[in-house]
C-alpha positions as CSV (number, residue, x, y, z in Angstrom):
1,M,102.3,70.4,81.0
2,E,101.4,71.4,84.5
3,R,99.8,74.7,85.1
4,R,101.6,76.6,87.9
5,W,99.0,79.3,88.6
6,S,95.3,79.1,88.5
7,K,93.1,81.5,86.7
8,V,91.7,83.0,89.9
9,E,95.2,83.8,91.1
10,M,95.9,85.9,88.1
11,W,92.4,87.4,87.4
12,V,91.6,88.7,90.8
13,P,94.7,90.9,91.3
14,G,94.6,91.8,87.6
15,G,91.0,92.9,87.9
16,Y,91.9,95.0,91.0
17,L,94.8,96.7,89.1
18,A,92.5,97.4,86.1
19,L,89.9,98.9,88.5
20,V,92.5,101.2,90.0
21,L,93.9,102.2,86.6
22,A,90.3,103.0,85.4
23,M,89.7,105.1,88.5
24,Q,93.0,107.0,87.8
25,L,92.0,107.6,84.2
26,W,88.6,108.8,85.3
27,V,90.3,111.3,87.7
28,V,92.6,112.6,85.0
29,V,89.9,113.0,82.4
30,G,87.4,114.4,84.9
31,S,89.8,116.9,86.3
32,R,90.7,118.2,82.8
33,T,87.1,118.4,81.6
34,G,85.2,119.6,84.6
35,D,84.8,119.5,88.3
36,I,84.9,116.0,89.8
37,G,84.6,117.2,93.4
38,F,86.0,114.5,95.7
39,G,86.4,112.1,92.9
40,A,90.1,111.6,93.6
41,V,89.2,110.0,97.0
42,W,88.0,106.7,95.3
43,P,91.5,105.7,94.1
44,I,92.9,106.6,97.5
45,L,90.3,104.5,99.2
46,A,91.0,101.6,96.8
47,T,94.6,101.6,97.9
48,A,93.9,102.4,101.6
49,P,95.0,99.1,103.0
50,V,98.6,99.8,102.0
51,S,98.3,103.4,103.1
52,L,97.0,102.4,106.5
53,L,99.5,99.6,107.1
54,L,102.5,101.5,106.0
55,L,101.5,104.8,107.6
56,G,103.2,103.9,110.9
57,L,106.4,102.6,109.4
58,F,107.7,105.6,107.5
59,G,108.1,109.4,107.7
60,P,106.4,111.8,110.1
61,A,103.7,109.3,111.0
62,K,106.3,107.1,112.7
63,A,107.4,110.0,114.8
64,A,103.9,111.0,115.6
65,L,103.0,107.5,116.8
66,A,106.0,107.3,119.0
67,A,105.6,108.4,122.6
68,G,107.1,111.9,122.9
69,P,107.6,114.4,125.7
70,D,104.5,116.1,127.0
71,P,103.8,119.4,125.3
72,E,104.5,122.6,127.3
73,V,101.3,123.9,128.9
74,V,100.8,127.7,128.6
75,P,98.6,129.1,131.3
76,H,95.5,130.7,130.1
77,D,93.9,133.6,132.0
78,G,90.5,133.5,130.3
79,S,89.1,135.6,127.5
80,Q,90.9,138.7,126.4
81,P,89.2,142.0,125.6
82,P,88.4,142.5,121.9
83,T,90.8,144.6,119.9
84,P,89.5,148.1,119.2
85,L,87.9,148.7,115.9
86,P,89.6,151.0,113.4
87,S,88.5,154.6,113.8
88,D,89.7,156.0,110.5
89,L,88.0,155.5,107.2
90,P,89.8,154.0,104.2
91,N,91.1,156.4,101.6
92,V,88.9,156.7,98.5
93,G,91.9,155.8,96.2
94,D,92.8,152.6,98.1
95,P,92.0,149.4,96.2
96,L,89.0,147.5,97.3
97,P,89.4,143.8,98.2
98,A,87.5,142.9,95.0
99,D,90.0,144.8,92.9
100,W,92.9,142.8,94.1
101,T,94.3,140.3,91.6
102,P,97.2,137.9,92.2
103,D,100.5,138.4,90.4
104,T,100.6,135.5,87.9
105,T,103.8,136.6,86.2
106,T,106.0,134.3,88.4
107,V,103.7,131.3,88.4
108,A,105.0,128.4,86.3
109,E,102.8,126.9,83.6
110,P,101.3,123.6,84.6
111,G,103.3,120.9,83.0
112,M,102.7,117.4,81.9
113,W,104.1,115.9,85.1
114,E,102.2,118.1,87.6
115,G,100.0,115.2,89.1
116,L,102.7,112.5,89.0
117,G,103.1,112.4,92.7
118,F,99.5,111.6,93.3
119,H,99.2,109.1,90.6
120,A,102.6,107.4,91.4
121,A,101.6,107.0,95.1
122,I,98.3,105.5,94.1
123,L,99.9,103.1,91.6
124,I,102.6,102.0,94.0
125,G,99.9,101.3,96.6
126,A,97.8,99.4,94.1
127,L,100.8,97.3,93.1
128,V,101.6,96.4,96.7
129,N,97.9,95.6,97.3
130,A,97.7,93.4,94.1
131,A,100.8,91.5,95.3
132,A,99.1,90.9,98.7
133,I,95.8,89.9,97.0
134,W,97.7,87.5,94.8
135,A,99.5,85.9,97.8
136,F,96.2,85.6,99.7
137,V,94.3,84.1,96.7
138,R,97.3,81.7,96.0
139,F,97.2,80.6,99.7
140,L,93.4,80.0,99.4
141,V,93.7,78.1,96.1
142,R,96.4,75.8,97.5
143,R,94.3,75.0,100.6
144,R,91.5,73.6,98.4
145,P,91.2,69.8,98.6
146,G,91.5,69.4,94.8
147,S,94.8,71.2,94.4
148,A,97.1,68.7,96.2
149,G,99.0,68.2,93.0
150,L,99.8,71.9,92.7
151,A,101.3,72.1,96.2
152,G,104.2,70.0,95.4
153,A,105.1,71.8,92.2
């Protein structure tokens, strides 16, 4: 039986997908248990080739890259005088800025699907990257001198 795909063709894109999924899991666990800082940037950077290539093809980025009309120029006369400081003192009964609390009665409870947009975008980008990696590795494997029998299959 003739093998159609080499091990390298399957393990390289599979390893890439496993790495992205591990980073996604790390972001989910880290964001639930503590502060991971800019940890979510790593999965974004791992899928950056797709993001950068597709940036100019869809959505607002396409319109931003297209040549548009020149913006209207508003004449500027220089610096303006400062606004006068308030002359009256605040009332004693007015709430201080530290006493202010936001109204949380209208805020919805965070649900199970709250981060789906971020994770779905990363996973779609990773799948497209894995397909591109697979095609590139397959091209390289077929160019090897020892794989002449695979080229005709």
